[in-house]
C-alpha positions as CSV (number, residue, x, y, z in Angstrom):
1,M,0.0,-0.3,0.6
2,F,1.6,3.1,-1.2
3,N,0.0,6.4,0.1
4,G,2.8,9.4,0.3
5,A,5.1,7.1,2.1
6,L,7.0,4.4,1.9
7,S,6.1,1.3,5.3
8,E,6.9,-2.0,5.6
9,M,10.0,-1.8,3.4
10,E,13.3,-4.0,4.3
11,L,16.6,-1.4,3.6
12,T,19.2,-4.6,2.8
13,A,19.6,-7.9,4.8
14,Q,20.8,-6.6,7.7
15,S,19.5,-3.5,8.3
16,P,15.9,-3.4,10.4
17,T,13.0,-3.2,9.2
18,I,11.4,0.5,8.6
19,R,8.3,1.0,9.2
20,Y,7.6,4.2,8.0
21,L,9.0,6.8,5.7
22,G,6.9,9.5,5.1
23,P,4.7,13.0,6.4
24,A,4.1,13.4,9.8
25,T,3.2,16.8,11.8
26,V,4.9,18.0,15.2
27,R,2.3,17.7,18.2
28,H,4.5,18.9,20.5
29,I,8.2,19.5,20.9
30,D,11.0,18.6,23.6
31,G,14.5,19.7,23.2
32,R,15.2,17.4,20.1
33,R,12.9,15.6,20.4
34,V,9.2,15.5,19.0
35,Q,6.4,14.0,19.0
36,L,5.2,13.5,15.9
37,E,1.5,12.5,14.2
38,C,1.8,9.8,11.4
39,P,-0.9,8.5,10.3
40,D,-1.4,5.2,12.9
41,E,0.9,6.0,15.5
42,F,2.3,8.9,17.5
43,P,6.1,8.7,18.0
44,W,8.3,10.6,19.6
45,A,11.6,10.9,17.2
46,T,14.7,12.9,17.1
47,L,15.7,15.7,15.0
48,A,18.7,14.8,12.5
49,L,18.5,17.1,10.2
50,A,21.2,18.3,8.5
51,Q,20.6,22.1,9.2
52,N,19.6,23.9,12.5
53,Y,16.2,24.1,12.6
54,Q,14.0,24.5,15.5
55,P,10.8,22.8,14.4
56,E,7.3,24.4,15.6
57,E,4.1,22.6,16.2
58,E,2.4,21.2,13.3
59,D,5.2,21.6,11.1
60,V,4.6,19.1,7.9
61,V,8.5,16.6,8.5
62,L,9.9,13.5,7.2
63,A,10.3,11.0,9.3
64,I,11.7,7.6,9.2
65,G,11.4,4.8,12.0
66,S,10.3,1.7,13.7
67,G,9.7,1.1,17.4
68,D,11.4,3.7,19.9
69,S,13.4,4.5,17.0
70,W,12.2,7.4,14.9
71,Y,14.0,10.7,13.6
72,V,13.2,13.5,11.6
73,I,15.4,13.4,8.6
74,G,13.3,16.6,6.9
75,V,11.1,19.4,7.0
76,I,8.1,19.6,4.1
77,D,7.0,22.7,5.2
78,G,7.9,23.9,8.4
79,H,8.0,27.5,10.4
80,G,10.1,27.6,12.8
81,R,14.0,29.1,12.8
82,T,16.7,27.3,11.0
83,S,20.1,29.4,12.3
84,I,23.7,29.0,10.8
85,V,25.5,29.2,13.0
86,A,30.3,29.3,12.3
87,P,32.9,28.5,15.5
88,G,34.7,31.4,13.2
89,D,34.4,33.4,10.4
90,L,31.8,32.6,7.2
91,E,32.4,33.7,3.9
92,I,29.4,32.9,1.8
93,H,31.2,32.9,-2.3
94,A,28.8,32.8,-5.4
95,P,32.0,33.2,-8.0
96,A,30.2,33.4,-11.6
97,G,27.1,34.9,-9.8
98,R,25.1,37.2,-7.2
99,I,23.4,36.6,-3.7
100,D,19.8,36.7,-3.0
101,L,18.7,37.6,0.5
102,L,14.7,37.3,0.5
103,A,12.8,37.9,3.3
104,R,9.2,38.2,3.8
105,D,9.6,40.4,6.8
106,G,12.6,42.1,7.1
107,I,16.6,41.3,7.1
108,H,18.3,42.9,10.6
109,L,22.1,43.2,10.3
110,Q,24.0,42.6,13.8
111,S,27.4,43.9,15.0
112,G,30.2,46.7,16.0
113,F,31.0,47.0,12.6
114,V,29.3,46.5,9.8
115,E,31.5,47.8,6.2
116,I,30.1,47.6,2.7
117,V,32.7,48.2,-0.2
118,A,31.6,48.3,-3.8
119,E,31.9,49.7,-7.2
120,K,28.6,51.3,-7.0
121,L,26.1,50.9,-4.6
122,E,22.2,51.5,-4.8
123,L,19.8,51.8,-2.6
124,T,16.4,51.9,-3.9
125,A,13.3,52.4,-0.7
126,R,9.8,53.6,-0.2
127,R,10.7,55.1,2.6
128,V,14.1,55.3,4.6
129,F,14.6,56.3,7.9
130,E,18.6,56.5,9.7
131,R,18.9,57.3,13.7
132,F,23.2,58.3,14.1
133,S,25.0,59.3,17.3
134,D,27.1,60.8,14.7
135,A,27.9,60.6,10.9
136,T,30.8,62.4,8.8
137,Q,30.2,62.1,4.7
138,W,33.2,62.4,2.8
139,V,32.6,63.4,-1.3
140,T,36.3,63.8,-3.2
141,E,34.2,64.6,-6.2
142,A,30.6,66.3,-6.4
143,L,27.3,65.0,-4.2
144,H,24.2,65.9,-6.3
145,M,21.1,66.0,-4.6
146,R,17.5,66.0,-6.2
147,V,14.6,66.1,-3.5
148,G,10.6,67.2,-4.1
149,R,11.2,69.1,0.0
150,M,14.0,69.6,1.7
151,D,12.7,70.4,5.7
152,T,16.0,70.5,7.5
153,T,16.0,71.4,12.1
154,V,19.2,72.5,13.7
155,E,19.5,72.5,17.3
156,G,22.4,73.6,17.4
157,L,24.7,75.9,15.3
158,Y,24.0,76.0,11.3
159,H,28.0,76.1,10.1
160,L,28.3,76.6,6.3
161,D,31.6,76.7,4.6
162,A,32.0,77.3,1.6
163,E,34.3,79.4,-1.4
164,E,31.5,80.4,-3.4
165,I,27.2,79.8,-3.0
166,I,25.2,79.9,-5.2
167,E,21.1,79.6,-3.9
168,R,18.1,80.3,-6.5
169,A,14.5,81.2,-5.2
170,E,11.7,81.0,-8.0
171,K,9.5,83.4,-5.8
172,D,10.5,84.8,-2.0
173,V,13.3,84.2,0.1
174,T,12.4,84.9,4.1
175,I,15.7,85.5,6.6
176,D,13.8,85.3,9.9
177,G,16.6,85.7,12.3
178,K,17.0,88.4,15.4
179,M,19.8,89.9,14.0
180,I,21.0,89.7,10.0
181,H,24.6,90.5,9.6
182,L,25.9,90.7,6.0
183,A,30.0,91.3,5.7
């Protein structure tokens, strides 16, 4: 009988009989062991996955087992967290292609130091919010900005030093201050 799972299958003459190989639903979690719902039983299984996956109840996993020896060997429809842990540095290479990081709910980077080195850096976003205690921009050639509207609020001193300043307005220019000094 085949209903999406293999049952009562002998791997080799020297291996034990596998009573079940197929999908199972996670019902309870206890550390690295999970209780599964299989077609005819509710065995406890040990996670035996290549990746560090934290299952959640209702996940559908690939289980294999017989008697008291059950293992989760794959994730079919999971919602838990998968972690990649490296004891030292970690490098991801795509020598002939690109690397895409895709996430529905966001991407969070956290480190004491983040460095981006690129020939060209392009940022496209519907909205950008930046918060710094101190920021410096160093542009050796030209900085061009094109904005629909600009609002600047400076709580302390606003200092502008330039070789030459050219400002133009299509309409009125208003300068409001307690005292205006022209030198």
